[in-house]
C-alpha positions, 0 to 999 in steps of 0.5 A: 637651203644650205645658204640659210643654214650657213647664215643661221650657224653664223648667228648661233656662233655670234650668240655663243661668243657673247655668252662665252664672254659673260660666263668668262667674266662671271668665272673670273669673279666666282671661279668654278669648274662648271663655268671654266668648262663651259668657256672651253667648250664654247670656244670649240663650238664656235669654231664648229659653227663658223666652219659649218657657215664657211662650208655652206658659203663655199658650197654655193660658190663651187656649185655656181649658186648665183642666187647668192649675191656674193657668188653672182658678183665674184664667180662664174660657171666657167671658172676652174674649180680651184678659182671657184673655191678661192673666190669665196675669199676673193671679196670683202664679205668672204674674206671677212668670214675667212678671218672669223673662221681662223679667229675661231680656229685659234680660239678652239686651239687655245681651248683644247691645247691650254689644258696645262694653263692655270684655269683662271688665266686660261679663262681670261684668255678665252674670254678675250678671244670670245670678245674678239670673235663677238665683235668680228662676227657681229661686223660680218652679220650686220654690215658685211653679210655674205649670205645675202640672196638676190630676188631673182637668180641670174643665169651667169655670174660676173666673174672673179677679178681676173688678177685674183684668178691665180693659185696665189689667192689659194695660198697668200690670204689664208697664210696672211690671215693665219699670221694676222689672227694668230697674234690675237692669241698673244693679245689675249694673253697680254690682256689676261696678264694685265687683268690678273697681274700675273706675268712671269717666265711661265707666261712667256713660255706659253706665249712664245709658241703662239707668237712663233706660229703666227710669225711663221705664217705671216712670214710665208704669207708676206713672201707668197704675196711678194712672189704672187705680185711679182709674177702676176702683175707683169711689172717686174718688181717684187716689193712696191711699199704699197700701203697694204704691203706695209700693213702686213710688214709692220706686224711682222717687224713687231712680231719679230721683236716680240719673239726676241723680247719673250725670249729674254723674259723667259730666260731672265724674267726681264722686259716684262712690261715691254713684252706685254706692250709688244703683244698689244702693238702687234695685234693692233697693227694687224687690226690696222691692216684690216682697216686699210684693206676694208675701209675703202680709203685705199685704191689698191689691188689688195683692197676689198671694199669701197664702202666708207660706212663699213670703214667707219665701223671697222675704225670704231672697232679698231679704236675700241680694242686698241684704245681699250688695251692701251688704257688697261696697259696704262692702268695695270703696267705700273703694278707689274714688276719690271723683272731682272737687271742686266748689264748694258753689254749682255745678251739681253742688251743685244736683244733690246738693241734688236727690239729698238731698231725693229720698233723704230723701223716699224714707226718709220714704215707707219709714218710713211704709210699713214701720213699721206692719208692723214694729210689728205683727210685734214687738208685735201692735199694729196702726196705720195710717199714712195720707195725712195723714202722707205728704202732710205729710212728702212735701209739705214735702220737695218744696217746697225741691226744686221751688224749686231745680229751675229753677236747675240748668240756669242754674248752670255746672259746678264753680263758680257764682254764685246772684246771677248765676243769679237775675238770668238767671231774674228774668223767670221769677220775676216771670212765675211770681208774676204767674200764681200771683197771678192764678190764686189770686185767681180761685180764692180760697177763703181762706188755704191753702197752695194758692197756694204749690203753684200758684206752685211748679208755674208756677215749674218750668214757666216756669223750664224754658222760661226755659232754652230762651229763654236758650239761643236768645237769644230777644228778643236776636237775630233770630227766625230766628237764635233758631230756628236756635239752638233747632234746634241745641240738644243733645237732653239740653237739650230732654229736661231742659226738657220733663221739668221742664215735665212735673213742673210740670204734674203739680204743678199737677194735684195742687194743683188737684184736691186743693184744689178737687175737690168731692164730692156724695152724693145719691139719684136716680131716672131723670128727676132732675136736680141741680147739682153745683158748676157742672155739671148732672147728669141721671139719664137711665135705668137698665137691666140689660145682660148682659156676656160673663161678668157682668151689669150694672146700668147707669145713664146720666147726662147731664152738662154745665157749666151751660148748655152741651152735655151729655155722656152717661156710664154708671156700672155695678154689675157682678156676676160669677157665677163669682166671686160678686163685685160691682164698681163701674165709674165713669162719667167724662166730660171737659171740657177738662182737668177731669173729672166722676166718677160712681159709683152705689151701692145702691138706697134704697127709694122714693128711687132709687139712691145716687149719688156725684158728684165734680168734679175740676178740671184732674186730667188734668194729673197724667197729662199731666205724667207722659207728658211726662216719659216722652216727654222721657226717650225723646227723650234716649235717641235721642242718638248719644252713648249709642251711640258716645261711651262707646266713644270715651271708653274709647279716648281713656282707653286712648290717654292711659294709653299716652302 
């Protein structure tokens, strides 16, 4: 009965979203309080209905109700409860319902939290959100119904894909979807601005918190996905430039550009048209990621669907929304005022430079991702665009961007001097060079580009710290005065500095692990011991360990830097009988910010088992840096100006217009 209730609730949400769109259009033509109120309440009610629907689906999985086709195909009664719960979105239909749930969550948040918005703009934003909800719920009901029953209830389910039976499935997809779908709010604001023709600093102030929130979730989602693939797949890597990885990375790049562009618009009233375009592009790339995952055109661990007919429907939706938004943009953008002017050397110009390289990097990743698919579709020729292409093109584009990042906070708005900014950054330049030279000399392995990467990482970190030093007048006034000045700095200054520091930490982590990681492939038996690039690895024992729905061959190793205390680590080869599918669980042990990564392979007659050992220096900096960036963004959201300043700005503008 709960399954039918969930299905009915989803159908009601579908109907309500259609009514919301109609009433929103009516209220735009004939504004009245009753219509505005209905649109707001409809946004909240859709979330309640979809939440009820999602709860019904979850209940079927947790209770192992295998009369539900989806539960039968993707769950098992012996799965741990956590994995029964995460199985709900470990498939195409369930993950799509999670997408819809988050979409309605953001719609409800805008309905409740947008009380200070002008009613006409609020109405258009909610109407656009309702249209998106209508399309995605319709797709779910008519092509990907998660509530389909089986004619006869099987005794047991087929189990969840073993690779997905991990805590990562509980964290990565929800975070990623919160990022993807969060940008729908920015898209809706952009559409509302294009329809109404009203775009100003207040609009940027309203959009920035939603952009920041989505960017935070997407940052954490990508980082979690990277770490999940790193430890779960047993391949030793943390990023593969997989098409679906790229699909999440591209909206992150344009979302970062959108954050900076909206800042210029908020502070100086410039880049209005470009900011609107970025909002459309960012959500369009989120939709592209949805298409790649669910169209069946890719064979990837990330992919959920293999049905081309559903892929065509998604392609049609994607084309409608993207083309419709760009047609509206082409029609209305010429009527919008370009905004304030600024010098080629200014903080605005530095942020435009930032946008230029982020946009170009996005295009490079997009071409590398889609070109093999397009070539195969039109010519039948199959090619692979791999890491060498992406590393070269993306890396080359990031070098000038990273060089400029520390200059931004030191450049005044409207007009600035490079010489003056360089003078203020002179200490940071010297310190960065000294640290890079010391580290590169200590780790010297011949002439490579590694010292440049190390220099860029230190430069970004120290440049961010230099901004705080400059603002606090450290070493120029007494320590107590410096501390008071630091405590009084605006939250956006702190968040910017720490976000840039997080970026620098990630750059250092990427450079260190790419340049200095090592791999050792050998065969070992219990009792054997080898040295792997400064680490002692001893094969302690091997045993068969039963799991709740799998059997495991577990090898235990003792690992330590030579001459120091050992850490025990276990690597497994698991077999899931229901799926008849083996997996490899890597053993990872941490020493400071570095890790030793061990993956066991097949047995070799009389020679034990194949063992692959990677040493990964400073690899944790990659994920620590992303967490620091996300925390910096979260801190910026606590600024009161996002709750009260935009409405005050609107009132001031209204008062100015009446004078």
